[in-house]
C-alpha positions as a printed NumPy array, in Angstrom:
array([[  0.567,   0.183,  -0.126],
       [  1.376,   3.012,  -0.899],
       [  1.814,   5.852,   2.012],
       [ -1.031,   8.086,   1.37 ],
       [ -3.083,   5.329,   1.332],
       [ -2.034,   4.583,   4.823],
       [ -2.674,   7.911,   6.04 ],
       [ -6.165,   8.178,   4.845],
       [ -6.635,   4.897,   6.156],
       [ -5.475,   6.226,   9.702],
       [ -7.067,   9.373,   9.807],
       [-11.058,   8.661,   8.363],
       [-10.688,   5.796,  11.452],
       [ -9.739,   8.425,  13.367],
       [-12.54 ,  11.306,  12.497],
       [-14.846,   7.921,  12.729],
       [-14.586,   7.674,  16.204],
       [-13.649,  11.46 ,  16.597],
       [-17.462,  11.287,  15.827],
       [-17.941,   8.712,  17.729],
       [-18.805,   6.25 ,  15.137],
       [-18.642,   2.234,  14.946],
       [-18.157,   1.465,  10.77 ],
       [-20.941,  -0.637,  11.303],
       [-22.872,   3.307,  12.142],
       [-20.471,   4.941,   9.1  ],
       [-21.415,   2.813,   6.619],
       [-25.542,   2.882,   7.004],
       [-24.894,   6.838,   7.184],
       [-22.993,   6.571,   3.578],
       [-25.505,   3.328,   2.52 ],
       [-21.818,   1.482,   1.515],
       [-21.013,  -2.007,   3.266],
       [-19.035,  -2.32 ,   6.51 ],
       [-16.909,  -4.504,   4.858],
       [-15.83 ,  -1.035,   1.927],
       [-15.85 ,   0.766,   5.546],
       [-13.494,  -1.605,   6.668],
       [-11.111,  -1.911,   3.664],
       [-10.512,   1.367,   3.644],
       [ -9.506,   1.591,   7.382],
       [ -7.067,  -1.561,   7.157],
       [ -4.144,  -2.233,   5.392],
       [ -5.499,  -2.912,   2.205],
       [ -6.673,   0.223,   1.204],
       [ -8.693,   0.053,  -1.93 ],
       [ -7.839,   3.303,  -4.658],
       [-10.487,   5.878,  -3.564],
       [-12.172,   8.391,  -5.795],
       [-12.836,  12.25 ,  -4.901],
       [-16.131,  12.23 ,  -4.784],
       [-15.939,   9.214,  -2.121],
       [-13.821,  11.598,  -0.01 ],
       [-16.499,  14.491,  -0.002],
       [-19.   ,  12.308,   1.296],
       [-16.839,  10.963,   3.466],
       [-15.768,  14.193,   4.612],
       [-19.59 ,  15.75 ,   4.898],
       [-20.394,  12.714,   6.827],
       [-17.865,  13.15 ,   9.34 ],
       [-18.125,  16.914,   9.424],
       [-14.239,  17.647,   8.551],
       [-12.56 ,  18.9  ,   5.138],
       [-11.362,  16.615,   2.33 ],
       [ -7.962,  17.96 ,   3.021],
       [ -7.745,  16.29 ,   7.096],
       [ -7.85 ,  12.825,   5.228],
       [ -4.56 ,  14.009,   3.849],
       [ -2.483,  15.723,   7.292],
       [  0.367,  13.52 ,   8.309]])
Protein backbone atom coordinates (compact mmCIF):
# COMPACT_ATOMS: atom_id res chain seq x y z
CA UNK A 1 0.00 0.00 0.00
CA UNK A 2 1.27 3.44 -0.79
CA UNK A 3 2.03 5.94 1.96
CA UNK A 4 -0.91 8.18 0.97
CA UNK A 5 -3.37 5.30 1.41
CA UNK A 6 -1.89 4.50 4.83
CA UNK A 7 -2.35 8.12 5.88
CA UNK A 8 -5.91 8.15 4.49
CA UNK A 9 -6.84 4.94 6.36
CA UNK A 10 -5.42 6.19 9.65
CA UNK A 11 -7.19 9.53 9.36
CA UNK A 12 -10.52 8.01 8.34
CA UNK A 13 -10.47 5.83 11.44
CA UNK A 14 -9.47 8.80 13.63
CA UNK A 15 -12.19 11.05 12.20
CA UNK A 16 -14.83 8.33 12.49
CA UNK A 17 -13.98 7.70 16.13
CA UNK A 18 -13.88 11.43 16.86
CA UNK A 19 -17.46 11.61 15.57
CA UNK A 20 -18.35 8.68 17.86
CA UNK A 21 -19.38 6.33 15.07
CA UNK A 22 -18.76 2.63 14.67
CA UNK A 23 -17.84 1.23 11.27
CA UNK A 24 -21.38 -0.12 11.05
CA UNK A 25 -22.93 3.27 11.81
CA UNK A 26 -20.74 5.02 9.24
CA UNK A 27 -21.61 2.43 6.62
CA UNK A 28 -25.31 2.90 7.34
CA UNK A 29 -25.08 6.70 7.05
CA UNK A 30 -23.25 6.39 3.73
CA UNK A 31 -25.42 3.52 2.47
CA UNK A 32 -22.34 1.39 1.79
CA UNK A 33 -21.26 -1.97 3.13
CA UNK A 34 -19.45 -2.38 6.42
CA UNK A 35 -16.91 -4.45 4.49
CA UNK A 36 -16.03 -1.40 2.35
CA UNK A 37 -15.53 0.77 5.46
CA UNK A 38 -13.29 -1.97 6.87
CA UNK A 39 -11.28 -2.00 3.65
CA UNK A 40 -10.94 1.80 3.68
CA UNK A 41 -9.59 1.67 7.24
CA UNK A 42 -7.53 -1.46 6.75
CA UNK A 43 -4.05 -2.33 5.58
CA UNK A 44 -5.31 -3.00 2.04
CA UNK A 45 -7.07 0.31 1.47
CA UNK A 46 -8.21 0.53 -2.15
CA UNK A 47 -7.86 3.62 -4.28
CA UNK A 48 -10.53 6.09 -3.19
CA UNK A 49 -12.37 8.44 -5.52
CA UNK A 50 -12.37 12.14 -4.75
CA UNK A 51 -16.18 12.07 -4.64
CA UNK A 52 -16.01 9.38 -1.93
CA UNK A 53 -13.61 11.49 0.12
CA UNK A 54 -15.98 14.47 -0.20
CA UNK A 55 -18.93 12.41 1.06
CA UNK A 56 -16.88 10.99 3.92
CA UNK A 57 -15.75 14.48 4.88
CA UNK A 58 -19.29 15.84 4.88
CA UNK A 59 -20.59 12.91 6.92
CA UNK A 60 -17.77 13.17 9.46
CA UNK A 61 -17.83 16.97 9.71
CA UNK A 62 -14.33 17.24 8.29
CA UNK A 63 -12.55 18.77 5.31
CA UNK A 64 -11.26 16.53 2.51
CA UNK A 65 -7.74 17.70 3.37
CA UNK A 66 -8.15 16.23 6.88
CA UNK A 67 -7.79 12.76 5.36
CA UNK A 68 -4.33 13.61 4.01
CA UNK A 69 -2.72 15.09 7.13
CA UNK A 70 0.38 13.23 8.14
